C-alpha positions, 0 to 999 in steps of 0.5 A, spaced: 521 467 486 520 464 493 521 456 493 516 452 491 515 448 498 519 449 504 517 446 511 518 450 517 522 447 523 517 450 529 513 447 534 506 445 532 501 441 536 500 435 531 501 439 525 505 441 520 506 448 516 508 448 509 510 455 506 508 455 498 508 460 493 502 464 493 497 463 487 490 465 485 488 458 488 490 461 495 486 468 495 479 465 498 483 463 504 487 469 504 481 473 504 478 469 510 485 470 514 485 478 513 478 478 515 480 475 522 485 480 522 480 486 521 482 488 515 477 490 509 481 487 503 476 484 498 478 478 494 479 483 488 484 487 493 488 481 494 488 479 487 491 486 485 497 485 490 498 478 487 498 481 480 505 485 482 508 480 487 511 474 489 507 472 495 508 466 500 503 462 503 503 458 510 498 452 509 496 447 515 493 442 510 489 446 506 488 452 510 491 458 509 494 460 516 499 465 514 501 470 508 506 475 506 508 479 499 514 482 496 512 487 491 518 489 486 516 496 484 522 496 479 529 493 479 532 497 485 526 497 490 520 493 493 515 493 498 513 487 503 506 487 505 500 483 507 504 480 512 498 476 516 499 470 521 493 466 524 491 468 531 492 461 533 499 460 530 502 466 533 508 466 538 511 460 534 516 463 529 511 463 523 511 471 522 519 471 522 519 465 517 514 468 512 518 475 512 524 471 511 521 468 505 518 474 502 525 478 503 528 472 499 523 473 494 526 481 493 532 478 490 537 483 494 532 489 493 532 495 498 525 494 502 519 498 504 514 496 509 508 499 513 509 496 520 503 495 526 506 496 533 505 488 534 510 487 528 515 493 529 520 488 534 520 483 528 522 488 523 527 492 527 530 485 528 530 484 520 534 490 519 528 495 518 529 502 520 523 507 522 522 513 517 515 516 519 508 515 521 502 513 516 495 515 519 489 512 516 483 516 515 476 514 513 468 515 513 462 517 510 465 523 505 461 529 507 458 533 501 463 538 498 463 543 492 468 541 487 474 546 485 473 549 478 480 548 476 480 540 477 478 535 472 478 528 470 485 526 466 485 524 459 488 518 456 494 521 453 496 525 459 497 518 463 505 518 461 506 525 465 502 522 471 507 517 471 513 522 471 510 526 476 509 520 481 516 518 480 518 525 482 514 525 488 516 517 490 523 518 488 523 511 485 520 509 478 513 505 479 511 504 472 508 497 473 504 499 479 501 505 475 500 501 469 496 497 473 492 503 477 490 505 470 486 500 469 482 500 476 482 507 478 480 514 475 485 520 475 483 527 477 488 533 475 490 540 475 492 543 469 496 550 467 494 550 460 496 543 457 501 542 463 499 537 469 501 540 475 498 535 480 494 529 480 490 524 484 487 517 483 481 514 486 478 506 486 474 501 489 477 498 495 475 495 501 469 498 504 468 503 499 473 507 495 480 509 497 484 516 494 491 515 492 496 516 490 495 524 491 501 528 488 502 535 488 507 541 489 503 544 495 498 543 500 493 547 497 493 543 490 493 536 494 486 539 498 483 541 491 484 534 488 482 530 494 475 535 495 474 534 487 474 526 489 470 527 495 465 531 491 464 525 486 463 520 492 458 524 497 456 520 503 460 514 500 465 510 504 472 513 503 479 512 505 485 516 505 492 513 508 497 519 508 504 521 512 503 525 518 508 530 516 503 532 511 498 535 516 492 533 512 489 529 518 485 535 521 482 537 514 480 530 512 476 529 519 473 536 517 470 532 511 468 526 514 474 522 514 476 520 521 483 518 524 482 510 525 489 508 526 495 507 521 502 504 522 510 506 522 513 507 515 520 503 515 526 501 510 531 496 509 537 498 505 541 493 503 545 497 497 546 504 496 542 507 491 541 514 487 535 516 489 531 522 485 532 528 490 530 535 490 523 534 487 518 539 488 513 534 488 510 530 494 506 524 495 500 527 499 496 520 500 499 513 499 496 508 493 495 504 499 499 501 505 501 495 501 504 499 495 506 506 499 
């Protein structure tokens, strides 16, 4: 956990900024801050991240002027996310202080994050290395036919879904997947009783977000996404995917246009034995906070 209260030695005009551990009481202010930054996160979206995370908040009096989250996915790896600084406070070192507090909260775990171009220089100084590009597609989903070999998952299939996510992501994310179980609907492709691939959809931001999508082949991933789009025609849907999946053009044809993205980065502080050699691949992220 981050320290309960820290004082920043930065130049402020007749003001003092305090770093504190984020609690649910800070979430209304965090929503205002993310809206200022143009992010779509609702109160419920912030609460979901905080439920799994050690958060730090920068306060000027009672006002939230900065946030950062450290989300431990397991004992070995964490994500850093929700790093926002009020536009009136930028250029004063506050972003670095928030990042340092979030990194401390990871307790020596290797860290992943998705960086904006503005944040890239700071993250590189803190030891993060670029490892890929994430693209964001969103829009009103066009009407498509539901593939006949995709259906909704059954409750007793969830342990297999968690196993496939582990194989694709390379790290165990059981806690995150358990949280998603309560908030998302899961679609699967089966062969007899075996699950070959899965995808999730849940409320987020302006509408729905699809992810994770885990499959062995492009064709399976596209079938899963089309099934979920067929259930949400004309609704706002978002997908975050690695550019290497080559799904971008295909998503655009289905009404989800490219609107931005970020740089996937990693900071390694210790060597880990990672799951390798799996045929499974993550075609869409849970979101940019969780990877």
